[in-house]
Steps between C-alpha positions, in 0.01 A plus 500: 500500500605860455577666833530843347123557460387304807181623672619464861158519667349249259796264553468521879125435486536208256564247779839395368677615819261289705575198280873570535471497880321167511735352236246408232676670208714334235874560513474741205218696664689520831803636314276760336370613842857535629596702193201731551595547866854589403371757252215647708554571874124544547434141395786372716356687799157340444657153476702549817194622686303194397785266593542668840128473572509128422812451715337677794191287457713183489687603814176564687355165387801275563305177518380228268332679210151351518198605298428801722855634461481454126175698488654777711802524268278530194284749687808714571605496136146581388493798739830630363368481145172672595691780675700555185184508286347762733139427404250645750250237381734210577685585820734262684502437871737710706762308694854539632640474147282783362677785320354820642626707204296287264198536724544879501479493121193274513303732733631828354176561299305483829716745695350844578687805374527624858486296819179603687469533876240226512600137432454368145404132467468373144402138421731353237405132520212297645496155348590139580482562874756783472431864577766763432475868583721794415523693829626858527491672834654742743369310801536134591270202537333446840531179696328201339514121461405263220343157536401412144780642284875537483595866474825646368644837399752619241622856556554701181579843646565638848579336832284341766509278808292185517423383852414128512438374851809601697719541190568816301615496136619812321427500128618725220463482121510134400417385852267201514332344800242225546270526802440175689134415540339575839780745592418855606678747276505865403702728271650840583615736222849644563540709182279770350288226343517135400398328177454124531326201349292312755400143421255261665483135397199304621567170682 
């Protein structure tokens, strides 16, 4: 292939980097990917990010890779690809591997021109037992517990403290936290305002 006229974004979204990571490409196709990475730093960065995400996942799941682990690995790869696509109509789940910069691009069309004094809560997904909200606020979230859903947050802008039981977690841009069920928790805003994606998954 000609590398001179390569459409980088189209190449990244083609799935070839995913196939490279899981070693399903032919020797010739693998060589092509390596040549593209040598020519285009943006592609190399995407490949490294995907490899690092898989390595972290493997480290955290250092046990016999049963069916559940296999599903989780594929789910992680699917999320990465959906984040790259940035389609508001086909959003991935947020998790500890989520790229907050990609999420900022995804929700950019929903951001107000100026941050109001009152909280802004915009639904961005409500399907398949998953509810996701874009939350923008200058004040925090009062104490609450959840009994029927797993809740998590991904901070896109600003800083906050999440109090879960007796523990306090400070989160900045890119910070992710999952709230254990039945635990009292609240959020305090430390910066002028915070922009975050809140997610609830029904159980």
